[in-house]
N, C-alpha and C positions, 0 to 999 in steps of 0.2 A: 448741149446743156448738161450740167452735172447731174448725174442720177442721185447724188447725195442731197441735192436741193429738191428733187421731185419726189423722193420716197416718202417724206412726211405727210403728203396729201392723203395717202391711203391710211396712214396711222391715225389721222385726226378723227376717223370714224369711231375709234375706241373712245376718244375723249368725249365725242358726242353722246355715245351710249352711256358713259359714266355720268355725264352731265344730266341726262334724262333721269337717272336714278336718284339725283339729288332733290328732285322736286316733290317726292312723296310726302304726304301729310299724315299725321297720326293723331289719335285721340289724346286728350290732355289728362287722363286719369293717372293715378299713381301706378307704379309697376314695381317688380321685385328689386331691380337695381336701386331705384330711388329709395325704396323702403330700407334696403340694406345700408345705403349711404347715410340716410337720416338716422337710423338706429345706432349705427357705429360712430357717427359724428365725423366720418372721414371719407373723402373721395380719393380713390387711388388712381393716379394719373400716370399712364405709361409715357415715357419720353425716350428720345435717343440723345444721350448726353454729349454726343460729338457733333451736334448740328448747330453750327455757328449762327448766331443771330436768332435762333429758334429756341433750342433747349440745350445750351452749351455749358458744360462743367469746366470751369477754368482750371487747368492743371496746376497752376501756381497757388491758387487760393482755395480750390475745391468748391467754390461757390457756383451755383447755377444762375444763368442769366439768359435772356432772350425773350422774344415776343410772347412765346407760349408759356414761359415761366410767369411772366406778368399776367397774362390772360387766364391761366389756370388758377392763379391766386384769386382773380376776380370771380371766376366761376365758383370756386369754393366759398367765397364771401357771399355770393348771391344765394347759394344753397344753405348758408349758415353752418358750414362744417369746416374742418381742417383739410389741408391737401397733403397727401403722401405721394412722393414721386417714386415710380418703379422704373429702374433702368431697363430699357428694351432696345429694339433695333428694327429696321425694316424687314429683315428676314424672319424675325421672331414676332412681328406685329400681330398676325392673325392668331397664332397659337396663344400669345399672351392674353388676348381679348377673349377668345373662345373658351379658354380654360379658366377664366375669371381671375387671372393674375392681376388684372387691373380693371377698372370700371370704364375707362375711356382713354383713348390715345390722343394726346394733344401735342403733336410735334410735326405740324404741317404735312399731313399725310396726303400724298398724291392720289387722286381718285382714278385708279386704273380699273378697267373692266374685271381683271382677275381678282382684284381685291374686293370689288363691289359684289362679286359672286359669294364672298365669304363674310363680309362685314356690312354695316350700314353707316352711311355718312351724313353729316350735317350739310347744310348749304355751304359753299366755299367762302373763304374769307381772304385767301391769298391766291395768286396764280403766277407761274413762272415759266419762261422758256428754258431751253437748254443752252449752255455755254461751254466753250472749251477753255481749258487751262493748259498752257505749255510754258516752256522756259524762255526767258529773254534771249538766251543764247541760241535757240533753235532758229535756223535760217531757212528751213524747209517749209515750215508751216507759218505762212504769213496771213492768210485769209481763211474764212470758213470753207471755201471750195477746195482748199489744199488738204482737208482732213481725210476725205474718202478717196485716197490714192493708193496704188499698190505699194506695199512695203511699210505703210504707216500703221503703228500699233496704237490702238485707241482703247483706253482703260475706262471702265465704269465700276462703281461700287456694287458689290453683290446685294441684291434685294431692293435697290433703289429703282425708281421708275425709268431711269436712264438705261437700265439693262435691257428690257424688252424693246424699248423704242430704238436704241442704237442697233440691236440685233436685227431689226427689220429694216433699218435705214441704210446700213453700210453695205456697199456692193463690192468694193475693192480693198478697203483697209481691213485689218484684222482686229476683231473685238477681243479684249483681254478683261476678264471678270476678276476683280480684285476682292479677295476674301480675307477677313481678319485672321491673324494679327497684322497682315500686310495692309498698307494704306496706299491710296492713289498717289499721294505726294511722294512717298518713299519710292514707289515704282518709277515715277517721273524723274525724280532727282537722280536715281541710280541709272537712268538711261534705258531702262527695260521697256518703257513705253514712250511714245512721242507726245501724247496729249491725253488728258482725261476729261470726261464730260461731267458736268455738274449743273446745279441750278443757281439762281440768283443769290440766295442767302449764302450758300457755301462758297461761291466765288468771292464774296466779300471777305471771307476769312483769309483767303490766300492773298488778295490784293492789299488787305490791311496789315498783314503780318509777314509776308514773304517777298523780299525785294527781287527774288529770282523769277517770280511768276508773271506771266503775261496772259491777258484775257483775249480770247477769240470769240467775238459775238457773231451770231447769224446775220446774214445780210438782209434777211426778211424773216417773218415769223416761221419758226421751224416746227415746234411742238409745244404749244402753250397748254399747261396742265393745271387744273384747279386743285387747290389744297383745302382740306377740310379736317374736321375731327371725326374719329371713328369709334364705333361701339359694336358690340356683338349683336347679331340678329336675335329676334324673338322678344324684345322688350321695346315696343313702339313708344311707350310713355317716356322712357329714358332718352331715346333718340329725340323725341319732341322737346324734352327739357334742354338738351344740348343745343338743338336747333334754335330754340327760343333765345338762348344765351347769345348765339351768334347774331341773331337779328337785333338784340338789344345793343351789343357792343358796336355794331355797325352804325346804329342810330344815335347812340348817346356819346360817341366820340372816344370811347375807350380803345377801340381797335386802332383808330387813327393815331392816338397818343402812343400806344405801345409800338406801333410800326415806326413812328418817328423816332422813338427812343432807341430803336435798334437798326436804323438805316434801311428800313424796308418799305417806306412809303410808296416807292415806285411799283410795288407788286400787290398793293392792297386791292381787293375787289370792291369796286365802287357801287 
């Protein structure tokens, strides 16, 4: 039996730990972040503008779109303030929140134990497994079990949750961590890697826009990770405000509508 298929069982303990951290409750009084947001009339939202379907800046129009662009606008509306977007990324996520560069990160942040040690998370609203993207011309990689084989170069984006997960899962293939300005797509098209790992939303980008891309889905659940919104620690009232928003949009249909608008209904947390 492939070790690649067995390895994630041990990794799921991390997701369980992270899930437990999502259940904390907090008092409903005002806090410093909410006071600042209210007094300034603006909530600063960190986004990753290259996250297709989530917080994506269209390079042709420079317009932002995605589920969390829609939902962050709803969050600001509920708060009675304007929204200001701050370009961030997964490698910069913790620093940007802890140093007050933004008030909240709303770009489908995977709840990993390492992040949960530094940040606080709302309850999840999306969840995704990991998928592989290869080229249609690749005849070596036909199924999921072909990925963890000697000689296979497997790319992940630096700072994404795929990086530590695949580092622990791969036993025979070589992990290649791609850092900006390089991209996983460029490395794959250039033939420097054989496959790159991504999540459901990002896989849609390739399948919707690149006729050379082919999806490799896991044959069974590999590593399902919850996505949530993140804030810095130390202000439980602000975390509760964000958590209450997630509860409302799940109940009143705004989450379902935004997911449907962006082709993400399949990964909504019910």
